C-alpha positions as CSV (number, residue, x, y, z in Angstrom):
1,M,3.9,-26.4,-22.8
2,M,5.9,-28.7,-20.3
3,D,8.7,-26.2,-20.2
4,E,6.3,-23.4,-19.3
5,F,4.8,-25.6,-16.5
6,V,8.3,-26.3,-15.1
7,V,9.4,-22.7,-15.1
8,G,6.1,-21.7,-13.4
9,T,6.6,-24.4,-10.9
10,Y,10.1,-23.1,-10.1
11,A,8.9,-19.6,-9.9
12,D,6.3,-20.5,-7.3
13,N,8.7,-22.4,-5.2
14,I,11.2,-19.4,-5.3
15,R,8.5,-17.0,-4.4
16,A,7.4,-19.2,-1.5
17,A,11.0,-19.5,-0.2
18,H,11.5,-15.7,-0.4
19,E,8.2,-15.2,1.4
20,G,9.4,-17.6,4.2
21,L,12.7,-15.7,4.5
22,L,10.8,-12.5,4.7
23,E,8.5,-13.7,7.4
24,K,11.6,-14.6,9.4
25,R,13.1,-11.2,8.6
26,L,16.1,-12.6,6.9
27,V,18.0,-11.0,4.0
28,F,17.5,-13.0,0.8
29,G,18.4,-10.5,-2.0
30,T,18.9,-6.9,-2.7
31,I,18.1,-4.9,0.4
32,S,15.8,-1.9,0.0
33,Y,17.3,1.6,0.8
34,G,16.5,2.3,4.5
35,Y,17.4,-1.2,5.6
36,T,20.5,-3.2,6.2
37,G,21.6,-6.8,7.2
38,E,22.9,-7.6,10.7
39,P,25.0,-10.9,10.7
40,I,23.7,-13.7,12.8
41,D,26.3,-15.4,14.8
42,G,27.0,-19.0,13.8
43,E,24.6,-19.1,10.9
44,T,25.6,-19.1,7.2
45,T,23.8,-19.4,3.8
46,R,24.3,-22.3,1.4
47,R,27.1,-20.2,-0.2
48,G,29.0,-20.0,3.1
49,R,28.2,-16.3,3.6
50,P,27.0,-15.1,7.0
51,R,23.2,-15.2,7.4
52,R,21.8,-11.7,8.0
53,R,18.8,-10.4,9.8
54,L,17.0,-7.6,8.1
55,I,17.0,-4.4,10.4
56,I,16.3,-0.7,9.8
57,D,19.4,1.3,8.9
58,P,19.6,4.3,11.2
59,V,21.4,6.5,8.6
60,T,19.5,5.8,5.4
61,S,16.0,5.3,7.1
62,T,16.2,9.0,8.1
63,V,16.7,9.8,4.3
64,V,13.6,7.7,3.5
65,G,11.7,9.5,6.2
66,Q,12.8,13.0,4.9
67,I,11.9,12.1,1.3
68,F,8.3,11.0,2.5
69,V,7.9,14.3,4.3
70,W,9.0,16.3,1.2
71,Y,6.7,14.4,-1.0
72,V,3.5,13.9,1.2
73,V,3.7,16.8,3.7
74,D,5.5,19.6,1.7
75,R,4.0,18.4,-1.6
76,L,7.4,18.8,-3.5
77,A,7.7,17.3,-6.9
78,I,10.2,14.5,-7.4
79,D,12.6,16.8,-9.4
80,E,12.7,19.2,-6.5
81,I,13.3,16.3,-4.1
82,T,16.2,15.2,-6.3
83,R,17.7,18.7,-6.3
84,H,17.5,18.7,-2.5
85,L,19.2,15.4,-2.1
86,N,21.9,16.3,-4.6
87,D,22.5,19.6,-2.7
88,Q,23.5,17.5,0.3
89,P,26.6,15.3,-0.6
90,S,26.6,13.7,2.9
91,I,23.4,11.8,2.0
92,P,24.4,8.3,0.9
93,L,23.2,7.0,-2.5
94,P,21.6,3.6,-2.8
95,P,24.3,0.9,-3.4
96,R,23.0,0.1,-7.0
97,C,22.9,3.8,-8.1
98,M,25.1,3.9,-11.2
99,S,24.9,7.6,-12.1
100,G,26.7,8.7,-8.9
101,M,24.0,11.2,-8.2
102,W,20.3,11.2,-7.1
103,T,18.1,11.0,-10.1
104,R,14.3,11.0,-10.6
105,G,14.4,7.2,-11.2
106,V,16.5,6.7,-8.1
107,V,14.0,8.7,-6.0
108,R,11.0,6.9,-7.4
109,G,12.7,3.6,-6.7
110,I,12.8,4.3,-3.0
111,S,9.2,5.1,-2.6
């Protein structure tokens, strides 16, 4: 029972730390598709990496907007959106996409 309590305490502290970094708009983990990190001069993380500010990525944010339009306005199914995205090889994939192509799961992960 004590182990569960300690793990729960750590989880609460980590969650609170992440919320604090998010309120400051700082990168603290994997960045969602449509955003990027801009280095902050003179600031580093505990690992010695440059501290980054969370900003909207001008390239991938347009893709997110287009997916929204296809899904909400044009009422396209996710499979059809996937086909549209794969038909345009200039559209960058999310960094953790392992298949090398847009899939239903990848599109759902963006929404």
